[in-house]
OpenMM code with the backbone's topology and positions (N, CA, C; nanometers):
from openmm import Vec3, app, unit

residues = "MET SER ALA VAL ALA GLU THR ASP VAL CYS THR VAL LEU THR THR VAL PRO ASP MET GLU SER GLY GLU ARG LEU GLY ARG ALA LEU VAL GLU GLU ARG LEU ALA ALA CYS ALA ASN VAL VAL PRO GLY VAL VAL SER LEU TYR TRP TRP GLU GLY THR LEU ALA ARG SER ALA GLU ALA LEU VAL LEU LEU LYS THR THR SER ALA ARG LEU ASP ALA LEU GLN SER ARG THR VAL ASP LEU HIS PRO TYR GLU VAL PRO GLU VAL LEU ALA PHE PRO VAL ARG THR GLY HIS ALA PRO TYR LEU ALA TRP VAL ARG ARG GLU VAL GLU PRO GLY GLY".split()
positions = [
    Vec3(0.9575, -1.5342, -7.4280),
    Vec3(0.9945, -1.5975, -7.3025),
    Vec3(0.9196, -1.5299, -7.1882),
    Vec3(0.8668, -1.6080, -7.0981),
    Vec3(0.7909, -1.5557, -6.9856),
    Vec3(0.8825, -1.4987, -6.8789),
    Vec3(0.8257, -1.4136, -6.7972),
    Vec3(0.9020, -1.3487, -6.6913),
    Vec3(0.9500, -1.4492, -6.5879),
    Vec3(1.0712, -1.4289, -6.5406),
    Vec3(1.1285, -1.5066, -6.4316),
    Vec3(1.1417, -1.4116, -6.3141),
    Vec3(1.1063, -1.4586, -6.1961),
    Vec3(1.1052, -1.3715, -6.0801),
    Vec3(1.1797, -1.4337, -5.9641),
    Vec3(1.2396, -1.3483, -5.8808),
    Vec3(1.2921, -1.3949, -5.7530),
    Vec3(1.1725, -1.4268, -5.6655),
    Vec3(1.1936, -1.5052, -5.5604),
    Vec3(1.0765, -1.5621, -5.4973),
    Vec3(1.0926, -1.5948, -5.3500),
    Vec3(0.9797, -1.6075, -5.2831),
    Vec3(0.9727, -1.6564, -5.1451),
    Vec3(0.9136, -1.7978, -5.1420),
    Vec3(0.9076, -1.8622, -5.2564),
    Vec3(0.8509, -1.9973, -5.2676),
    Vec3(0.9561, -2.0998, -5.2261),
    Vec3(0.9098, -2.2066, -5.1618),
    Vec3(0.9956, -2.3164, -5.1183),
    Vec3(0.9413, -2.4475, -5.1729),
    Vec3(1.0315, -2.5406, -5.1963),
    Vec3(0.9944, -2.6783, -5.2251),
    Vec3(1.0343, -2.7618, -5.1042),
    Vec3(0.9412, -2.8411, -5.0550),
    Vec3(0.9650, -2.9265, -4.9389),
    Vec3(0.9555, -3.0702, -4.9865),
    Vec3(1.0484, -3.1540, -4.9410),
    Vec3(1.0386, -3.2943, -4.9787),
    Vec3(1.0329, -3.3819, -4.8552),
    Vec3(0.9627, -3.4923, -4.8729),
    Vec3(0.9545, -3.5960, -4.7709),
    Vec3(0.9356, -3.7288, -4.8419),
    Vec3(0.9807, -3.8351, -4.7790),
    Vec3(0.9557, -3.9684, -4.8330),
    Vec3(0.8560, -4.0388, -4.7431),
    Vec3(0.7765, -4.1257, -4.8039),
    Vec3(0.6720, -4.2001, -4.7342),
    Vec3(0.6791, -4.3458, -4.7785),
    Vec3(0.6171, -4.4371, -4.7036),
    Vec3(0.6317, -4.5787, -4.7352),
    Vec3(0.5627, -4.6242, -4.8640),
    Vec3(0.4628, -4.5492, -4.9119),
    Vec3(0.3904, -4.5936, -5.0309),
    Vec3(0.3098, -4.4783, -5.0896),
    Vec3(0.2566, -4.5011, -5.2096),
    Vec3(0.1783, -4.3992, -5.2796),
    Vec3(0.0565, -4.3546, -5.1997),
    Vec3(-0.0122, -4.4513, -5.1384),
    Vec3(-0.1340, -4.4171, -5.0648),
    Vec3(-0.1055, -4.3184, -4.9511),
    Vec3(-0.0013, -4.3437, -4.8738),
    Vec3(0.0299, -4.2514, -4.7645),
    Vec3(0.0786, -4.1180, -4.8198),
    Vec3(0.1467, -4.1187, -4.9336),
    Vec3(0.1889, -3.9938, -4.9969),
    Vec3(0.0708, -3.9117, -5.0443),
    Vec3(-0.0263, -3.9781, -5.1057),
    Vec3(-0.1459, -3.9071, -5.1513),
    Vec3(-0.2270, -3.8550, -5.0336),
    Vec3(-0.2367, -3.9335, -4.9282),
    Vec3(-0.3104, -3.8907, -4.8091),
    Vec3(-0.2440, -3.7664, -4.7473),
    Vec3(-0.1121, -3.7704, -4.7330),
    Vec3(-0.0389, -3.6575, -4.6774),
    Vec3(-0.0503, -3.5352, -4.7685),
    Vec3(-0.0255, -3.5541, -4.8962),
    Vec3(-0.0340, -3.4430, -4.9911),
    Vec3(-0.1709, -3.3801, -4.9958),
    Vec3(-0.2739, -3.4629, -4.9984),
    Vec3(-0.4107, -3.4105, -5.0023),
    Vec3(-0.4417, -3.3265, -4.8784),
    Vec3(-0.4038, -3.3745, -4.7621),
    Vec3(-0.4307, -3.3002, -4.6379),
    Vec3(-0.3603, -3.1649, -4.6397),
    Vec3(-0.2346, -3.1623, -4.6819),
    Vec3(-0.1593, -3.0364, -4.6813),
    Vec3(-0.2122, -2.9378, -4.7846),
    Vec3(-0.2569, -2.9875, -4.8994),
    Vec3(-0.3165, -2.8998, -5.0008),
    Vec3(-0.4542, -2.8523, -4.9545),
    Vec3(-0.5359, -2.9428, -4.9000),
    Vec3(-0.6687, -2.9025, -4.8510),
    Vec3(-0.6581, -2.7973, -4.7417),
    Vec3(-0.5559, -2.8078, -4.6567),
    Vec3(-0.5365, -2.7116, -4.5483),
    Vec3(-0.4652, -2.5845, -4.5951),
    Vec3(-0.4384, -2.5750, -4.7238),
    Vec3(-0.3729, -2.4600, -4.7863),
    Vec3(-0.2341, -2.4314, -4.7298),
    Vec3(-0.1672, -2.5378, -4.6846),
    Vec3(-0.0283, -2.5256, -4.6418),
    Vec3(0.0649, -2.5482, -4.7609),
    Vec3(0.0157, -2.6192, -4.8604),
    Vec3(0.0890, -2.6412, -4.9851),
    Vec3(-0.0049, -2.6101, -5.1008),
    Vec3(0.0497, -2.5496, -5.2052),
    Vec3(-0.0297, -2.5228, -5.3251),
    Vec3(-0.0402, -2.6483, -5.4107),
    Vec3(0.0599, -2.7349, -5.3991),
    Vec3(0.0681, -2.8518, -5.4854),
    Vec3(0.1463, -2.9604, -5.4139),
    Vec3(0.1093, -3.0836, -5.4372),
    Vec3(0.1852, -3.1994, -5.3881),
    Vec3(0.2049, -3.2942, -5.5052),
    Vec3(0.3286, -3.3276, -5.5342),
    Vec3(0.3605, -3.4287, -5.6351),
    Vec3(0.4036, -3.5542, -5.5606),
    Vec3(0.3406, -3.6657, -5.5916),
    Vec3(0.3753, -3.7927, -5.5291),
    Vec3(0.4414, -3.8789, -5.6364),
    Vec3(0.5684, -3.9100, -5.6140),
    Vec3(0.6502, -3.9789, -5.7129),
    Vec3(0.6798, -4.1208, -5.6639),
    Vec3(0.6330, -4.2230, -5.7353),
    Vec3(0.6577, -4.3616, -5.6926),
    Vec3(0.7977, -4.4082, -5.7303),
    Vec3(0.8349, -4.5225, -5.6748),
    Vec3(0.9543, -4.5916, -5.7199),
    Vec3(1.0860, -4.5443, -5.6625),
    Vec3(1.0842, -4.4763, -5.5502),
    Vec3(1.2077, -4.4312, -5.4867),
    Vec3(1.2639, -4.5464, -5.4038),
    Vec3(1.3927, -4.5689, -5.4145),
    Vec3(1.4612, -4.6656, -5.3297),
    Vec3(1.5532, -4.5864, -5.2378),
    Vec3(1.5368, -4.6022, -5.1076),
    Vec3(1.6179, -4.5301, -5.0098),
    Vec3(1.7097, -4.6262, -4.9365),
    Vec3(1.8338, -4.5869, -4.9231),
    Vec3(1.9343, -4.6604, -4.8476),
    Vec3(1.9803, -4.5685, -4.7362),
    Vec3(1.9778, -4.6178, -4.6115),
    Vec3(2.0056, -4.5306, -4.4979),
    Vec3(2.0391, -4.6143, -4.3745),
    Vec3(2.1034, -4.5480, -4.2796),
    Vec3(2.1296, -4.6123, -4.1513),
    Vec3(2.0104, -4.5899, -4.0598),
    Vec3(1.9638, -4.6956, -3.9948),
    Vec3(1.8563, -4.6857, -3.8963),
    Vec3(1.8875, -4.7811, -3.7822),
    Vec3(1.9034, -4.7232, -3.6639),
    Vec3(1.9305, -4.8000, -3.5425),
    Vec3(2.0470, -4.8970, -3.5628),
    Vec3(2.1556, -4.8479, -3.6231),
    Vec3(2.2774, -4.9250, -3.6389),
    Vec3(2.2794, -5.0239, -3.7531),
    Vec3(2.1747, -5.0268, -3.8334),
    Vec3(2.1657, -5.1211, -3.9444),
    Vec3(2.1483, -5.0448, -4.0749),
    Vec3(2.2174, -5.0909, -4.1788),
    Vec3(2.1974, -5.0335, -4.3112),
    Vec3(2.0641, -5.0864, -4.3655),
    Vec3(1.9723, -4.9948, -4.3914),
    Vec3(1.8373, -5.0326, -4.4345),
    Vec3(1.8150, -4.9960, -4.5810),
    Vec3(1.7215, -5.0652, -4.6412),
    Vec3(1.6767, -5.0376, -4.7778),
    Vec3(1.5256, -5.0378, -4.7760),
    Vec3(1.4664, -4.9319, -4.8309),
    Vec3(1.3206, -4.9230, -4.8344),
    Vec3(1.2731, -4.8760, -4.9705),
    Vec3(1.1643, -4.9366, -5.0173),
    Vec3(1.0927, -4.8844, -5.1332),
    Vec3(0.9988, -4.7772, -5.0797),
    Vec3(1.0036, -4.6598, -5.1383),
    Vec3(0.9249, -4.5477, -5.0878),
    Vec3(0.8670, -4.4680, -5.2041),
    Vec3(0.7881, -4.3684, -5.1690),
    Vec3(0.7420, -4.2664, -5.2629),
    Vec3(0.7961, -4.1331, -5.2124),
    Vec3(0.8238, -4.0435, -5.3048),
    Vec3(0.8728, -3.9100, -5.2728),
    Vec3(0.7580, -3.8113, -5.2876),
    Vec3(0.7413, -3.7251, -5.1894),
    Vec3(0.6382, -3.6213, -5.1959),
    Vec3(0.7093, -3.4869, -5.2035),
    Vec3(0.6793, -3.4110, -5.3101),
    Vec3(0.7321, -3.2763, -5.3288),
    Vec3(0.6181, -3.1783, -5.3065),
    Vec3(0.6394, -3.0829, -5.2191),
    Vec3(0.5362, -2.9867, -5.1820),
    Vec3(0.5834, -2.8458, -5.2157),
    Vec3(0.4944, -2.7617, -5.2674),
    Vec3(0.5275, -2.6232, -5.2967),
    Vec3(0.4506, -2.5316, -5.2028),
    Vec3(0.5239, -2.4408, -5.1373),
    Vec3(0.4644, -2.3488, -5.0412),
    Vec3(0.5440, -2.2191, -5.0417),
    Vec3(0.5129, -2.1294, -4.9491),
    Vec3(0.5890, -2.0055, -4.9340),
    Vec3(0.6635, -2.0081, -4.8015),
    Vec3(0.7637, -1.9230, -4.7894),
    Vec3(0.8395, -1.9174, -4.6646),
    Vec3(0.7487, -1.8778, -4.5481),
    Vec3(0.6444, -1.8000, -4.5738),
    Vec3(0.5509, -1.7610, -4.4684),
    Vec3(0.4717, -1.8794, -4.4142),
    Vec3(0.4490, -1.9812, -4.4958),
    Vec3(0.3705, -2.0980, -4.4558),
    Vec3(0.4583, -2.2184, -4.4207),
    Vec3(0.5905, -2.2026, -4.4341),
    Vec3(0.6819, -2.3154, -4.4198),
    Vec3(0.6782, -2.3788, -4.2812),
    Vec3(0.6837, -2.3012, -4.1749),
    Vec3(0.6823, -2.3589, -4.0400),
    Vec3(0.5563, -2.4410, -4.0155),
    Vec3(0.4416, -2.3866, -4.0555),
    Vec3(0.3147, -2.4583, -4.0362),
    Vec3(0.3118, -2.5858, -4.1191),
    Vec3(0.3627, -2.5801, -4.2430),
    Vec3(0.3655, -2.6994, -4.3275),
    Vec3(0.4564, -2.8055, -4.2677),
    Vec3(0.5739, -2.7659, -4.2216),
    Vec3(0.6659, -2.8639, -4.1622),
    Vec3(0.6042, -2.9284, -4.0384),
    Vec3(0.5452, -2.8481, -3.9525),
    Vec3(0.4845, -2.9006, -3.8301),
    Vec3(0.3708, -2.9986, -3.8612),
    Vec3(0.2855, -2.9604, -3.9543),
    Vec3(0.1718, -3.0459, -3.9899),
    Vec3(0.2184, -3.1742, -4.0593),
    Vec3(0.3227, -3.1634, -4.1404),
    Vec3(0.3782, -3.2822, -4.2058),
    Vec3(0.4258, -3.3818, -4.1016),
    Vec3(0.4975, -3.3348, -4.0021),
    Vec3(0.5453, -3.4238, -3.8953),
    Vec3(0.4272, -3.4850, -3.8208),
    Vec3(0.3234, -3.4064, -3.7925),
    Vec3(0.2047, -3.4575, -3.7229),
    Vec3(0.1363, -3.5699, -3.8009),
    Vec3(0.1273, -3.5552, -3.9325),
    Vec3(0.0533, -3.6503, -4.0161),
    Vec3(0.1381, -3.7664, -4.0668),
    Vec3(0.2687, -3.7555, -4.0576),
    Vec3(0.3598, -3.8501, -4.1215),
    Vec3(0.3594, -3.9861, -4.0519),
    Vec3(0.3657, -4.0951, -4.1287),
    Vec3(0.3650, -4.2287, -4.0673),
    Vec3(0.4986, -4.2693, -4.0054),
    Vec3(0.6078, -4.1995, -4.0349),
    Vec3(0.7386, -4.2386, -3.9825),
    Vec3(0.7661, -4.1770, -3.8457),
    Vec3(0.8450, -4.2469, -3.7672),
    Vec3(0.8879, -4.1985, -3.6356),
    Vec3(0.9760, -4.0739, -3.6494),
    Vec3(1.0645, -4.0751, -3.7464),
    Vec3(1.1538, -3.9618, -3.7729),
    Vec3(1.1428, -3.9275, -3.9221),
    Vec3(1.0420, -3.8506, -3.9597),
    Vec3(1.0235, -3.8210, -4.1020),
    Vec3(1.1284, -3.7243, -4.1557),
    Vec3(1.1643, -3.7482, -4.2789),
    Vec3(1.2481, -3.6535, -4.3532),
    Vec3(1.1567, -3.5402, -4.3974),
    Vec3(1.1894, -3.4188, -4.3584),
    Vec3(1.1165, -3.3007, -4.4042),
    Vec3(1.2230, -3.1949, -4.4323),
    Vec3(1.2555, -3.1780, -4.5589),
    Vec3(1.3606, -3.0853, -4.5993),
    Vec3(1.3025, -2.9772, -4.6885),
    Vec3(1.3399, -2.8527, -4.6618),
    Vec3(1.2899, -2.7394, -4.7399),
    Vec3(1.4040, -2.6765, -4.8180),
    Vec3(1.3755, -2.6445, -4.9428),
    Vec3(1.4721, -2.5816, -5.0310),
    Vec3(1.4116, -2.4530, -5.0868),
    Vec3(1.4817, -2.3423, -5.0751),
    Vec3(1.4295, -2.2187, -5.1342),
    Vec3(1.4332, -2.2275, -5.2864),
    Vec3(1.3314, -2.1748, -5.3486),
    Vec3(1.3280, -2.1627, -5.4940),
    Vec3(1.3849, -2.0250, -5.5243),
    Vec3(1.5006, -2.0215, -5.5862),
    Vec3(1.5687, -1.8942, -5.6093),
    Vec3(1.4987, -1.8095, -5.7145),
    Vec3(1.4622, -1.8711, -5.8244),
    Vec3(1.3891, -1.8016, -5.9298),
    Vec3(1.2894, -1.8990, -5.9903),
    Vec3(1.1953, -1.8461, -6.0655),
    Vec3(1.0981, -1.9325, -6.1297),
    Vec3(1.0063, -1.8554, -6.2225),
    Vec3(0.9197, -1.9275, -6.2877),
    Vec3(0.8209, -1.8706, -6.3798),
    Vec3(0.7229, -1.7859, -6.2987),
    Vec3(0.7216, -1.6572, -6.3230),
    Vec3(0.6451, -1.5624, -6.2408),
    Vec3(0.4976, -1.6008, -6.2241),
    Vec3(0.4267, -1.6390, -6.3291),
    Vec3(0.2862, -1.6765, -6.3096),
    Vec3(0.2688, -1.7981, -6.2174),
    Vec3(0.3597, -1.8949, -6.2260),
    Vec3(0.3511, -2.0118, -6.1380),
    Vec3(0.3767, -1.9709, -5.9936),
    Vec3(0.4782, -1.8895, -5.9706),
    Vec3(0.5089, -1.8436, -5.8349),
    Vec3(0.3923, -1.7658, -5.7755),
    Vec3(0.3283, -1.6828, -5.8562),
    Vec3(0.2110, -1.6077, -5.8095),
    Vec3(0.0981, -1.7039, -5.7735),
    Vec3(0.0807, -1.8087, -5.8532),
    Vec3(-0.0233, -1.9090, -5.8246),
    Vec3(0.0042, -1.9774, -5.6911),
    Vec3(0.1299, -2.0174, -5.6664),
    Vec3(0.1646, -2.0808, -5.5389),
    Vec3(0.1282, -1.9883, -5.4246),
    Vec3(0.1683, -1.8627, -5.4327),
    Vec3(0.1381, -1.7666, -5.3250),
    Vec3(-0.0120, -1.7546, -5.3010),
    Vec3(-0.0866, -1.7428, -5.4094),
    Vec3(-0.2321, -1.7278, -5.3994),
    Vec3(-0.2966, -1.8484, -5.3321),
    Vec3(-0.2520, -1.9684, -5.3677),
    Vec3(-0.3155, -2.0902, -5.3187),
    Vec3(-0.2862, -2.1219, -5.1738),
    Vec3(-0.1782, -2.0701, -5.1177),
    Vec3(-0.1483, -2.0979, -4.9789),
    Vec3(-0.1866, -1.9845, -4.8840),
    Vec3(-0.2445, -1.8800, -4.9389),
    Vec3(-0.2957, -1.7736, -4.8520),
    Vec3(-0.4091, -1.8281, -4.7683),
    Vec3(-0.4082, -1.7989, -4.6377),
    Vec3(-0.5231, -1.8425, -4.5561),
    Vec3(-0.6525, -1.7889, -4.6161),
    Vec3(-0.7490, -1.8758, -4.6308),
    Vec3(-0.8774, -1.8372, -4.6890),
    Vec3(-0.8709, -1.8276, -4.8407),
    Vec3(-0.7564, -1.8677, -4.8998),
    Vec3(-0.7330, -1.8554, -5.0444),
    Vec3(-0.8323, -1.9289, -5.1232),
] * unit.nanometer
topology = app.Topology()
chain = topology.addChain("A")
for resn in residues:
    res = topology.addResidue(resn, chain)
    for name in ("N", "CA", "C"):
        topology.addAtom(name, app.Element.getBySymbol(name[0]), res)
């Protein structure tokens, strides 16, 4: 069994209107080294209140992996690039994980990495 480590890694999620916008957002954040990885998951159905109306939208989910040190910059840039007026940008701490993967995330989001 591989080592499990405590971590400063975070998973950030956001929803977007379609795969293309998810890939565009994910690519920009990975290229800018704000995220080590972006997973774009199709087929999400969201139900929510918007301006007093119950809405339903077909969306894609974008999962981003970063570190707590890069989290503020990633959140800010996500909002800047996002197509929605009020984008969902939620961060969850990763409590433990596969040590080699966590090390890879840290390495990939280092400035100049």
